[in-house]
C-alpha positions as CSV (number, residue, x, y, z in Angstrom):
1,M,41.8,112.0,226.4
2,L,39.7,111.6,222.5
3,Y,35.7,112.5,222.7
4,I,33.8,110.6,219.6
5,K,30.1,111.2,219.2
6,C,28.7,107.7,218.8
7,P,25.5,108.6,216.0
8,Y,23.6,106.1,218.2
9,C,24.6,107.0,221.4
10,G,26.5,110.4,222.1
11,I,29.6,111.8,223.1
12,R,31.7,108.8,224.9
13,A,35.2,108.2,225.5
14,Q,37.4,106.9,223.0
15,T,38.1,103.8,225.4
16,E,34.9,102.7,224.3
17,F,35.4,101.9,221.1
18,A,37.7,100.5,218.2
19,Y,39.2,102.0,214.9
20,G,37.9,100.1,212.0
21,G,39.7,100.7,208.9
22,D,39.9,103.5,206.4
23,A,35.7,103.8,205.1
24,T,37.1,105.0,201.5
25,V,38.5,101.6,200.3
26,K,35.2,99.5,198.5
27,R,35.8,96.0,198.8
28,P,35.3,94.3,195.6
29,E,32.0,92.8,194.1
30,L,30.6,89.4,195.8
31,N,30.4,86.8,192.9
32,K,32.9,88.5,190.5
33,E,35.9,86.9,189.4
34,I,38.9,89.2,190.3
35,T,42.8,88.2,190.6
36,D,45.1,87.5,193.2
37,K,46.9,90.7,192.4
38,E,43.9,92.2,193.1
39,W,42.8,90.9,196.0
40,D,46.0,91.6,197.8
41,E,46.1,94.9,197.1
42,F,42.3,94.8,198.8
43,V,43.7,93.5,202.0
44,Y,47.2,94.6,202.4
45,L,48.1,97.9,200.4
46,R,46.9,101.0,202.2
47,K,47.1,104.3,201.8
48,S,48.9,106.0,205.6
49,L,46.9,109.2,203.8
50,R,47.2,112.8,206.6
51,G,44.6,114.9,206.9
52,K,40.9,114.9,206.7
53,H,39.8,110.9,206.4
54,L,36.9,109.0,206.6
55,E,37.4,106.3,208.7
56,F,34.5,103.5,210.3
57,W,34.6,102.7,214.3
58,H,33.3,100.4,216.1
59,H,31.3,101.1,219.7
60,I,32.6,98.2,221.1
61,S,31.5,99.2,224.6
62,G,28.5,100.6,224.1
63,C,26.0,100.0,221.6
64,R,27.8,97.9,219.5
65,Q,27.3,99.8,216.2
66,W,29.2,100.3,213.3
67,F,29.7,104.2,211.7
68,K,31.8,106.5,210.0
69,V,33.7,109.0,211.2
70,Q,35.0,111.9,208.9
71,R,39.0,113.0,211.2
72,D,41.6,114.8,210.7
73,T,44.8,111.8,211.3
74,T,47.6,113.9,212.2
75,T,45.6,116.2,215.1
76,H,42.6,113.5,216.2
77,E,40.3,116.8,215.6
78,I,36.6,115.2,214.5
79,F,34.7,117.0,212.5
80,K,31.3,114.9,211.8
81,T,30.2,111.0,212.7
82,L,27.5,109.2,210.4
83,K,25.5,106.1,210.0
84,P,27.5,103.8,207.2
85,H,24.5,104.5,204.9
86,E,25.0,107.7,205.5
87,E,27.5,109.8,203.2
88,L,29.4,113.3,204.0
């Protein structure tokens, strides 16, 4: 069982959380014109990185907050959890 430390609630079982995606991907600016190609790349073209990576997770069965997790995608080791506005 994988345990994740929610920055709001503390350590909980992985079953309480949902993976939310890559936390390093930058969304296109609001009210800025972008091409269909740029939008497709943002939505569909993601790299499947190996190693230490920053991800979004959602505490769906707890506080319902979003937060960031720095995790190794090959070993599942968790190094750090952060609130969404916090940086490494």
